[in-house]
N, C-alpha and C positions, 0 to 999 in steps of 0.2 A: 560432593558428593565423594561418593566414598568408588574405591575401589570395582564392589562389584555393580556399583553404579554405572560407572563407566566399559564397564566389558559391557553391559549389555545395549549403553548403548553404543558404543561402538558394533554392537551385531547389528542390530536396527539399523546404522547407516549401511552396513552392507548389504542386506536386503534390497534398502532404497535403490542404491546407486544403480545394483543390476538391473529394477525394474523400473528403471530410469533411464538407463541404456539403453532395453527395449523398446522406450518407446521414442526414445531419441531415435531410435531407427527408422521406426513407422515413420515420424516426422518428416526425415528427412531425405527415406529411398521408398515408402511406401506410397504408388503412383498414382489411387485412387483420389489420395489423400491429397496430393500437395495438385494436382487436379481442378481439386476443388473451391485450395483456401489460397493458390497462386495466384495474384493480382487481386485479389479480390479487399478493396477497403483499405485500396492505396491511400495513406499519407505521409508526404512527403515532407526528409529532415525540418523542410522551412517552417512547412505549416503546424510540424508538432510544438514547434520553438515559438510559434508565432501565439498556438492558443493554447501553450499549455501544459502539455500533455506533460506525464512524468511517471518513473517507470519503466517495467516491459514495453507499455504502448511510447512511452520514447523512443527508449534504446531499440524496438522492435522498426525505431525508423532509422536510424545509425546514429541518433542521440547518447553522445559518450557522457550519462550524469548518473551518478549516483551517493547519495547525501553519505552512507556512510565512508565512500573514497574522498570526497571531494568538501567536505564539511566533518572531519569524522568525529565519533562521540563515544562515550564507551572505552572498549579496548576494537576499537576498528584500526584506529591507527598501527597498531602493533599486530593488524592480523594481515598478513600479503592474500591477495585477493585478485582477481580480471573483474573487469566491470566485459557484460557481457549484451554486442551490439549483434542488431541486422543491418543490411545498408540494405534491406527489399522492402519495407513499407508497407507490408502489406499483412492481411490472418498467418501468412506461412511465417514470415522477418518475428513476429508476434513470438508463435510457437515456438518459435527455431528457443527468441530468447527464452523464455522460459524453460525449456526442459536443460539449456544452458546452465542457467540461475540453480537451479536443478542439483547438479553436479556439484556445483560452483558453491553452493548452502554448506554441502557436506564434505567438501576440503575447507571448510574455514570452521565444521565443528568439529572436526578432527584433529585441525590443528589446534582449538584451545583445549581440545582433549588431551594432546600432546605438551601445552605448558601452560596448563593449568597448576595457579600457585596454590602452595598450601593451605589449611587458616581457615579464620570464620568467613564469612563477607565483607566486604571490606568497607559497604558502604550501609548507614542505618541511619533510615529515613526518619527525620522527627513526628512525630505527632501532629503537633501545629506550627503553623507556617507564619515566619517573619510577614505585616504588610510590607504587600511591592507587586510588582505582576513581571514576567516573565514571559517569552515562547521561546518553544524549542519544535525541530526538524527531526524526522530520520527518518528513515528508508522501510518500510513494512510492506508485506511482498505485492501490493497494486503498487506503489511507489512515494513519494515523500506524500509524510502524513505530520501537519502541522496542528500543535495544539498554544493555545493561548489561554494562560489561569491570572488570575489577580486574587491575590488575597487577604485578608479581614484581616488577619492575625489570628484568627481560630482553627478548629480543625474541620471547617468547610471552606470551600473557595469561594469566594464572593461571586467570579466570574467563570467560566469555561468553555471556550469556541476551541471547534476541532475542524479545519480544511481537510476534511478525508479525502484518498486521494483519484478517488472513482471522481466525486465531484469536479477535479480536475479535469479531466479525462472524458468527461460527457463532455463537452465543447467541442472534443477532436473528433466526435461522432459526424458531424454538422459535413465537414470536409469527405472522410470517410462514405456515405453513404451519396453520390454524389454520383449520378450515371450508372447506379447497382441495380442487382434484379430483387426485389421483391424479397423472394425466396435468400436473398445473400442476405437481409438483415440482420436473420436473428446470430448468424455466423459473427458478425460487425459486432455485435454488439457484446457476444459471448467473449470476443479477443481482448479483451479491456477488462474483462473480467470483472464485471463493474456489484458492485453491491448497495443497492439502490438504499435500506435502511444507512445507511451511511450519509444519504449525500437528504437524505429526509428528514423534518426537523418537529418538534409538536413543544406544543409548550401546556404545563399541566397547574391549572390555577387550582390551587387548596383554596378553600373557603375558613377564615376565619375561625377560632371556636368551634370548630367541628370536623367530623376527618371523613365529609364528602369532597369532591374533588371534580372537575368536571375539564376537557379536553376544551381548549382554545381556538377557534376557526385561524387561519388565515386573517378576516378579515373584519375581525373582531381585536384579535394582535396589531394589525395597521393602523388602525382607528382609537389604538391605545398609545402605540408608538406616539402616534401625531397630536395627541392630549396631554402626552407625557404622566400618565393616567401609571402607579404604580400595582404592580402584581399585588 
C-alpha cells in the first residue's frame, strides 16, 4: 500500500469507528433493544463448548477462544489485540461481542498500518502445489473455519473440504431454542449470523465428452458412495 492508500484507509476506519460506537451505545443502553434480546436464546458456556460453537457465538457465552490468538497465523502473533467475550450467553451477549470485535478490528488494522513494512509482498504462491495434503484453521468473521486440501501435483486441487463456522454453530441452536417463544426463533437464529450457503453441499456431474451437466441429488450421491462408483 502506498501513502495515499494508507491515508484513505485511516479515514474509512475513523468513520467505521464512529458508527460502531453509536451502535455500541444502542446495544448497551437502549432499553427497548435490551428488553427484546436479554435472556433470549441462552447458551451456557459448557453447552457452547460441548456443542462445538465457534466465533462470536462461543465468545458470547464466555469462551475465551480465538484462532488468531491461540493458534496465531500470518502476522497475528505480532499484533496485540484482545479477545472479546461476554458471560451473558444470550442474544444480547452475542451482540455485545460483535460490536466489541468491530472496534477491536479497527485497532488491529490501525496497528498494521503503523507497522506495515516496505517492499513487495513477502509470499508468492506457486501455481502448482507439490503432492500432499494440508489442514488449516483461521478465524473468519463467524468463527473458526477449517480447510482441508489434497494436491496431486497439478494446478488444480484433487480434493477440497471446508468446515464453515455456520456448520459448527448450528448444533448450538437446539439448546438456544428450548423453552423460547416462536417469535424469538428469528432473532436467535440471526444471532449466530448464519450463512446457509456455507453449510449446503452440491455435487455437479459433468458428463464425459460433452458440456452438459446435472446436479446430483443426495440419494444418488449416497448410492454412488455406497457402490464406490467414480464421479
